[in-house]
C-alpha positions in Angstrom: -58.0 0.3 1.2 -57.2 -1.0 -2.3 -54.3 -0.1 -4.5 -54.5 1.3 -7.9 -51.4 1.6 -10.1 -51.3 3.9 -13.1 -48.5 3.0 -15.6 -47.4 5.6 -18.0 -44.4 6.9 -20.1 -44.6 10.6 -19.3 -46.1 11.8 -22.6 -48.8 14.6 -22.6 -51.6 12.1 -23.0 -50.3 10.1 -20.1 -49.9 13.1 -17.9 -53.4 14.3 -18.7 -54.9 10.9 -17.9 -52.9 10.8 -14.6 -54.4 14.2 -13.6 -57.9 13.0 -14.4 -57.4 9.9 -12.3 -56.1 11.8 -9.4 -59.2 14.0 -9.5 -61.7 11.2 -10.1 -60.5 8.3 -8.0 -62.1 8.0 -4.6 -59.0 8.5 -2.3 -61.0 7.0 0.6 -61.2 3.7 -1.3 -57.9 3.6 -3.4 -54.3 4.5 -2.9 -53.1 5.6 -6.4 -49.5 4.9 -7.3 -48.2 6.5 -10.5 -45.4 4.6 -12.2 -43.4 6.4 -15.0 -41.9 3.5 -16.9 -39.5 5.8 -18.7 -37.8 6.7 -15.4 -38.6 3.4 -13.7 -37.8 0.7 -16.3 -37.3 -1.8 -13.5 -41.2 -1.8 -13.1 -41.9 -2.9 -16.7 -41.9 -6.6 -15.8 -44.5 -6.0 -13.0 -46.7 -4.0 -15.4 -46.4 -6.8 -18.0 -47.2 -9.4 -15.3 -50.3 -7.4 -14.3 -51.5 -7.6 -18.0 -50.5 -4.1 -19.2 -49.9 -4.1 -22.9 -49.5 -0.4 -23.6 -49.5 2.8 -21.6 -51.2 4.7 -20.2 -53.0 2.0 -18.3 -54.6 1.7 -14.9 -54.5 -1.5 -12.9 -57.4 -1.5 -10.4 -58.5 -4.6 -8.4 -56.5 -6.9 -10.7 -58.2 -5.5 -13.8 -56.2 -3.6 -16.5 -57.8 -0.6 -18.1 -55.9 0.6 -21.2 -56.9 4.3 -21.4 -55.3 5.2 -24.7 -52.5 3.9 -26.9 -49.5 5.9 -26.1 -46.7 3.4 -26.3 -46.4 -0.4 -26.3 -44.5 -2.0 -23.4 -42.2 -3.6 -26.0 -41.2 -0.1 -27.1 -40.3 0.9 -23.6 -38.0 -2.2 -23.2 -35.7 -1.1 -26.0 
C-alpha cells in the first residue's frame, strides 16, 4: 500500500479538500495521512522537501498536487 500525505493549515478550504480526499481516495491503495502544519510546524521541513510550496497540497507517489492556494509555506514558518 502506498502513502499519501495531505498538508494543510486548517482553513475552511483545506478542510473541505481534506474531506473530498478522504471520500475519493481508494483506501485499498493508499493510506492517507493528514498533516495540519499549523499544529505540527515540525513537519514544515518535510513538506518543503517533498516539493510543497503552498497548502492545501497532496503528496502522492512522490508527486505534489497543489489543490488551491490557501497559504504559502513561508507564511507558516513565521
